[in-house]
DRENPA-3360 file (N, C-alpha, C; in nm, 2 decimals, always signed):
BEGIN
1 = XXXXXXXX = +0.08/-0.12/+0.00/+0.00/+0.00/+0.00/+0.09/+0.13/+0.00 ~ +0.04/+0.23/-0.07/+0.12/+0.35/-0.08/+0.11/+0.42/+0.06 ~ +0.20/+0.52/+0.07/+0.21/+0.60/+0.19/+0.24/+0.74/+0.14 ~ +0.18/+0.85/+0.20/+0.21/+0.98/+0.16/+0.25/+1.06/+0.28 ~ +0.31/+1.18/+0.26/+0.35/+1.27/+0.36/+0.30/+1.41/+0.33 ~ +0.30/+1.49/+0.43/+0.27/+1.63/+0.41/+0.38/+1.72/+0.48 ~ +0.40/+1.84/+0.43/+0.50/+1.93/+0.49/+0.48/+2.07/+0.43 ~ +0.57/+2.15/+0.45/+0.56/+2.29/+0.39/+0.68/+2.33/+0.32;
9 = XXXXXXXX = +0.67/+2.43/+0.23/+0.77/+2.47/+0.14/+0.91/+2.50/+0.21 ~ +0.90/+2.57/+0.33/+1.02/+2.61/+0.39/+1.12/+2.50/+0.43 ~ +1.07/+2.38/+0.43/+1.16/+2.27/+0.47/+1.22/+2.20/+0.34 ~ +1.18/+2.25/+0.23/+1.24/+2.19/+0.10/+1.38/+2.24/+0.08 ~ +1.47/+2.15/+0.05/+1.60/+2.19/+0.01/+1.61/+2.14/-0.14 ~ +1.62/+2.24/-0.22/+1.63/+2.21/-0.37/+1.52/+2.12/-0.41 ~ +1.40/+2.15/-0.35/+1.28/+2.07/-0.39/+1.28/+1.93/-0.34 ~ +1.36/+1.90/-0.24/+1.37/+1.76/-0.19/+1.34/+1.76/-0.05;
17 = XXXXXXXX = +1.27/+1.66/+0.00/+1.23/+1.64/+0.14/+1.28/+1.51/+0.18 ~ +1.36/+1.50/+0.29/+1.41/+1.38/+0.34/+1.30/+1.31/+0.42 ~ +1.27/+1.18/+0.39/+1.17/+1.10/+0.45/+1.24/+1.03/+0.58 ~ +1.15/+0.98/+0.66/+1.21/+0.91/+0.78/+1.31/+0.80/+0.76 ~ +1.30/+0.74/+0.64/+1.40/+0.63/+0.61/+1.53/+0.68/+0.55 ~ +1.54/+0.82/+0.53/+1.66/+0.88/+0.47/+1.65/+0.90/+0.32 ~ +1.55/+0.85/+0.26/+1.53/+0.87/+0.11/+1.47/+1.00/+0.09 ~ +1.46/+1.04/-0.04/+1.40/+1.17/-0.07/+1.26/+1.14/-0.13;
25 = XXXXXXXX = +1.16/+1.21/-0.09/+1.02/+1.19/-0.14/+1.00/+1.29/-0.25 ~ +0.92/+1.25/-0.35/+0.89/+1.34/-0.46/+0.79/+1.44/-0.41 ~ +0.81/+1.57/-0.44/+0.73/+1.67/-0.38/+0.62/+1.72/-0.48 ~ +0.51/+1.76/-0.43/+0.40/+1.81/-0.51/+0.34/+1.93/-0.43 ~ +0.32/+2.04/-0.51/+0.25/+2.16/-0.45/+0.10/+2.13/-0.45 ~ +0.04/+2.15/-0.34/-0.11/+2.14/-0.33/-0.17/+2.27/-0.29 ~ -0.09/+2.38/-0.30/-0.14/+2.51/-0.27/-0.20/+2.57/-0.40 ~ -0.27/+2.68/-0.39/-0.32/+2.75/-0.51/-0.21/+2.79/-0.60;
33 = XXXXXXXX = -0.10/+2.84/-0.55/+0.02/+2.88/-0.62/+0.14/+2.84/-0.54 ~ +0.25/+2.79/-0.61/+0.37/+2.76/-0.54/+0.46/+2.88/-0.53 ~ +0.54/+2.89/-0.43/+0.63/+3.01/-0.41/+0.73/+3.02/-0.53 ~ +0.78/+3.14/-0.55/+0.87/+3.16/-0.66/+1.00/+3.08/-0.65 ~ +1.04/+3.04/-0.53/+1.17/+2.97/-0.51/+1.16/+2.82/-0.53 ~ +1.03/+2.77/-0.54/+1.01/+2.63/-0.55/+1.02/+2.59/-0.70 ~ +1.13/+2.53/-0.74/+1.16/+2.52/-0.88/+1.09/+2.41/-0.96 ~ +1.07/+2.29/-0.91/+1.01/+2.19/-1.00/+0.87/+2.21/-1.05;
41 = XXXXXXXX = +0.80/+2.30/-0.97/+0.67/+2.34/-1.02/+0.57/+2.22/-1.04 ~ +0.59/+2.11/-0.97/+0.51/+1.99/-0.98/+0.38/+2.02/-0.90 ~ +0.28/+2.06/-0.97/+0.15/+2.10/-0.90/+0.05/+1.99/-0.91 ~ -0.02/+1.97/-0.80/-0.13/+1.87/-0.80/-0.26/+1.94/-0.77 ~ -0.32/+2.00/-0.87/-0.44/+2.08/-0.85/-0.56/+2.02/-0.79 ~ -0.57/+1.88/-0.80/-0.68/+1.82/-0.74/-0.70/+1.84/-0.59 ~ -0.59/+1.87/-0.52/-0.59/+1.89/-0.38/-0.58/+2.04/-0.34 ~ -0.56/+2.13/-0.44/-0.55/+2.27/-0.41/-0.68/+2.33/-0.37;
49 = XXXXXXXX = -0.68/+2.42/-0.27/-0.81/+2.48/-0.23/-0.85/+2.59/-0.32 ~ -0.97/+2.64/-0.31/-1.02/+2.75/-0.39/-0.96/+2.88/-0.33 ~ -0.91/+2.97/-0.41/-0.85/+3.09/-0.36/-0.95/+3.18/-0.29 ~ -1.08/+3.17/-0.33/-1.18/+3.25/-0.27/-1.20/+3.22/-0.12 ~ -1.20/+3.09/-0.08/-1.22/+3.07/+0.06/-1.09/+3.07/+0.14 ~ -0.98/+3.06/+0.07/-0.85/+3.08/+0.14/-0.84/+3.23/+0.19 ~ -0.88/+3.32/+0.10/-0.88/+3.46/+0.13/-0.98/+3.49/+0.24 ~ -1.10/+3.43/+0.23/-1.21/+3.45/+0.33/-1.16/+3.41/+0.47;
57 = XXXXXXXX = -1.09/+3.29/+0.47/-1.03/+3.24/+0.60/-0.93/+3.34/+0.65 ~ -0.83/+3.38/+0.57/-0.72/+3.46/+0.61/-0.77/+3.60/+0.66 ~ -0.89/+3.65/+0.60/-0.95/+3.77/+0.64/-1.04/+3.76/+0.76 ~ -1.06/+3.64/+0.81/-1.15/+3.62/+0.92/-1.30/+3.62/+0.89 ~ -1.33/+3.60/+0.76/-1.47/+3.60/+0.73/-1.53/+3.46/+0.74 ~ -1.45/+3.36/+0.74/-1.50/+3.22/+0.78/-1.40/+3.16/+0.88 ~ -1.45/+3.07/+0.96/-1.36/+3.01/+1.06/-1.31/+2.87/+1.01 ~ -1.24/+2.80/+1.09/-1.18/+2.67/+1.05/-1.29/+2.57/+1.02;
65 = XXXXXXXX = -1.40/+2.57/+1.09/-1.50/+2.47/+1.06/-1.56/+2.50/+0.93 ~ -1.59/+2.63/+0.90/-1.65/+2.66/+0.77/-1.55/+2.63/+0.65 ~ -1.43/+2.66/+0.67/-1.32/+2.63/+0.57/-1.32/+2.48/+0.55 ~ -1.32/+2.41/+0.66/-1.31/+2.26/+0.65/-1.43/+2.21/+0.56 ~ -1.55/+2.25/+0.59/-1.67/+2.21/+0.51/-1.65/+2.25/+0.37 ~ -1.61/+2.37/+0.34/-1.59/+2.42/+0.20/-1.49/+2.33/+0.13 ~ -1.38/+2.31/+0.20/-1.27/+2.23/+0.13/-1.30/+2.09/+0.11 ~ -1.36/+2.02/+0.20/-1.40/+1.88/+0.18/-1.51/+1.87/+0.07;
73 = XXXXXXXX = -1.60/+1.96/+0.07/-1.70/+1.97/-0.04/-1.63/+1.99/-0.18 ~ -1.53/+2.08/-0.18/-1.46/+2.10/-0.30/-1.39/+1.98/-0.35 ~ -1.32/+1.91/-0.26/-1.25/+1.78/-0.29/-1.35/+1.68/-0.35 ~ -1.46/+1.67/-0.28/-1.56/+1.57/-0.33/-1.62/+1.61/-0.47 ~ -1.62/+1.74/-0.50/-1.67/+1.78/-0.63/-1.56/+1.76/-0.75 ~ -1.43/+1.76/-0.71/-1.33/+1.76/-0.81/-1.27/+1.62/-0.84 ~ -1.27/+1.53/-0.73/-1.20/+1.40/-0.75/-1.26/+1.31/-0.64 ~ -1.19/+1.19/-0.64/-1.22/+1.09/-0.53/-1.09/+1.06/-0.46;
81 = XXXXXXXX = -1.09/+1.02/-0.34/-0.97/+0.98/-0.27/-0.89/+0.87/-0.34 ~ -0.97/+0.78/-0.40/-0.91/+0.67/-0.48/-0.83/+0.72/-0.60 ~ -0.88/+0.82/-0.67/-0.81/+0.88/-0.78/-0.68/+0.95/-0.73 ~ -0.69/+1.02/-0.62/-0.57/+1.08/-0.57/-0.46/+0.98/-0.54 ~ -0.50/+0.87/-0.47/-0.40/+0.77/-0.44/-0.34/+0.70/-0.57 ~ -0.43/+0.68/-0.66/-0.38/+0.62/-0.79/-0.28/+0.71/-0.86 ~ -0.31/+0.84/-0.86/-0.23/+0.94/-0.94/-0.10/+0.98/-0.87 ~ -0.09/+0.98/-0.74/+0.03/+1.02/-0.67/+0.13/+0.90/-0.66;
89 = XXXXXXXX = +0.26/+0.92/-0.67/+0.35/+0.81/-0.65/+0.37/+0.78/-0.50 ~ +0.41/+0.66/-0.47/+0.44/+0.63/-0.33/+0.54/+0.73/-0.27 ~ +0.52/+0.76/-0.14/+0.61/+0.85/-0.07/+0.60/+0.99/-0.12 ~ +0.49/+1.03/-0.19/+0.47/+1.17/-0.23/+0.46/+1.26/-0.11 ~ +0.52/+1.38/-0.12/+0.52/+1.48/-0.01/+0.43/+1.59/-0.06 ~ +0.32/+1.62/+0.00/+0.23/+1.72/-0.04/+0.26/+1.85/+0.04 ~ +0.29/+1.96/-0.04/+0.34/+2.08/+0.02/+0.25/+2.20/+0.01 ~ +0.25/+2.28/+0.11/+0.18/+2.41/+0.10/+0.26/+2.50/+0.19;
97 = XXXXXXXX = +0.20/+2.62/+0.23/+0.27/+2.72/+0.30/+0.27/+2.71/+0.45 ~ +0.17/+2.66/+0.51/+0.15/+2.67/+0.66/+0.25/+2.58/+0.72 ~ +0.31/+2.62/+0.83/+0.41/+2.54/+0.90/+0.33/+2.43/+0.98 ~ +0.40/+2.33/+1.01/+0.34/+2.21/+1.09/+0.28/+2.27/+1.22 ~ +0.16/+2.22/+1.24/+0.09/+2.27/+1.36/-0.02/+2.38/+1.33 ~ +0.00/+2.45/+1.22/-0.10/+2.55/+1.19/-0.21/+2.49/+1.11 ~ -0.33/+2.55/+1.12/-0.44/+2.50/+1.04/-0.41/+2.51/+0.90 ~ -0.43/+2.40/+0.82/-0.40/+2.39/+0.68/-0.48/+2.29/+0.61;
105 = XXXXXXXX = -0.51/+2.31/+0.49/-0.59/+2.22/+0.41/-0.51/+2.09/+0.38 ~ -0.38/+2.09/+0.38/-0.31/+1.96/+0.35/-0.34/+1.86/+0.46 ~ -0.36/+1.90/+0.59/-0.40/+1.81/+0.69/-0.54/+1.75/+0.67 ~ -0.63/+1.84/+0.62/-0.76/+1.80/+0.58/-0.76/+1.70/+0.47 ~ -0.68/+1.73/+0.37/-0.66/+1.63/+0.25/-0.61/+1.50/+0.30 ~ -0.51/+1.50/+0.39/-0.46/+1.38/+0.45/-0.56/+1.30/+0.52 ~ -0.64/+1.37/+0.60/-0.75/+1.30/+0.67/-0.85/+1.24/+0.57 ~ -0.89/+1.31/+0.47/-0.98/+1.27/+0.37/-0.93/+1.14/+0.30;
113 = XXXXXXXX = -0.81/+1.14/+0.26/-0.75/+1.03/+0.19/-0.74/+0.91/+0.28 ~ -0.70/+0.93/+0.40/-0.69/+0.81/+0.50/-0.82/+0.76/+0.53 ~ -0.92/+0.84/+0.56/-1.05/+0.80/+0.59/-1.12/+0.71/+0.49 ~ -1.10/+0.75/+0.36/-1.17/+0.68/+0.25/-1.09/+0.57/+0.19 ~ -0.96/+0.57/+0.20/-0.88/+0.46/+0.14/-0.79/+0.38/+0.23 ~ -0.77/+0.43/+0.35/-0.68/+0.36/+0.44/-0.54/+0.39/+0.42 ~ -0.51/+0.47/+0.32/-0.37/+0.51/+0.29/-0.32/+0.60/+0.40 ~ -0.20/+0.57/+0.45/-0.15/+0.65/+0.56/-0.09/+0.78/+0.50;
121 = XXXXXXXX = -0.13/+0.89/+0.56/-0.07/+1.03/+0.53/-0.02/+1.09/+0.66 ~ +0.11/+1.11/+0.66/+0.17/+1.16/+0.79/+0.24/+1.29/+0.76 ~ +0.22/+1.38/+0.86/+0.29/+1.51/+0.86/+0.44/+1.48/+0.90 ~ +0.53/+1.53/+0.81/+0.67/+1.51/+0.85/+0.71/+1.61/+0.96 ~ +0.76/+1.57/+1.07/+0.80/+1.66/+1.17/+0.95/+1.69/+1.15 ~ +0.96/+1.80/+1.07/+1.10/+1.84/+1.03/+1.14/+1.95/+1.12 ~ +1.26/+1.95/+1.16/+1.32/+2.06/+1.25/+1.41/+2.14/+1.16 ~ +1.38/+2.26/+1.14/+1.47/+2.35/+1.07/+1.58/+2.40/+1.16;
129 = XXXXXXXX = +1.69/+2.43/+1.10/+1.81/+2.47/+1.18/+1.78/+2.59/+1.28 ~ +1.70/+2.68/+1.23/+1.67/+2.80/+1.31/+1.54/+2.79/+1.39 ~ +1.47/+2.69/+1.38/+1.34/+2.68/+1.45/+1.32/+2.55/+1.52 ~ +1.23/+2.55/+1.62/+1.20/+2.43/+1.69/+1.10/+2.35/+1.60 ~ +1.09/+2.22/+1.63/+0.99/+2.13/+1.56/+0.85/+2.17/+1.61 ~ +0.76/+2.16/+1.52/+0.62/+2.20/+1.55/+0.54/+2.07/+1.56 ~ +0.44/+2.08/+1.65/+0.35/+1.96/+1.66/+0.25/+1.96/+1.55 ~ +0.22/+1.84/+1.49/+0.12/+1.84/+1.38/-0.01/+1.88/+1.42;
137 = XXXXXXXX = -0.09/+1.94/+1.33/-0.22/+1.99/+1.36/-0.32/+1.88/+1.37 ~ -0.41/+1.89/+1.46/-0.52/+1.79/+1.48/-0.65/+1.84/+1.41 ~ -0.71/+1.74/+1.34/-0.84/+1.78/+1.27/-0.95/+1.74/+1.36 ~ -0.93/+1.69/+1.48/-1.03/+1.66/+1.57/-1.12/+1.78/+1.60 ~ -1.25/+1.76/+1.59/-1.35/+1.86/+1.62/-1.39/+1.94/+1.50 ~ -1.31/+1.93/+1.39/-1.34/+2.00/+1.27/-1.42/+1.92/+1.17 ~ -1.41/+1.79/+1.19/-1.47/+1.69/+1.09/-1.58/+1.61/+1.15 ~ -1.68/+1.68/+1.20/-1.79/+1.60/+1.26/-1.92/+1.60/+1.17;
145 = X = -1.89/+1.59/+1.04/-2.01/+1.58/+0.94/-2.00/+1.46/+0.86;
% end
């Protein structure tokens, strides 16, 4: 069975992320847009959120629960968890902007994939040289529908 990981752009070194076994995982942007410094530009739009509700969340017009509902509904309208698992290679690392522990759609996508397919999706707990490791975000309490 495949396994996937999630992380954020700041931990990428030349677009590579070291996995727990020491190998490098293939990276995929799942944000609406990748940062300018991220060179491979391997975008996986099936998991990208809608820019409209990203802005609404960042401006405080919707909360985490509403964002979660919008995002899960968007995923269900664009694809299936099975299609995502089929299309991504084993050990794929799904990247976006928010640091580990912050509310982020990549954690919701991971939950959605795991819930419907059993495929394990794990947040990489990467420690940057200048920062402490962050605790992975919990989706508990956001997904009661």
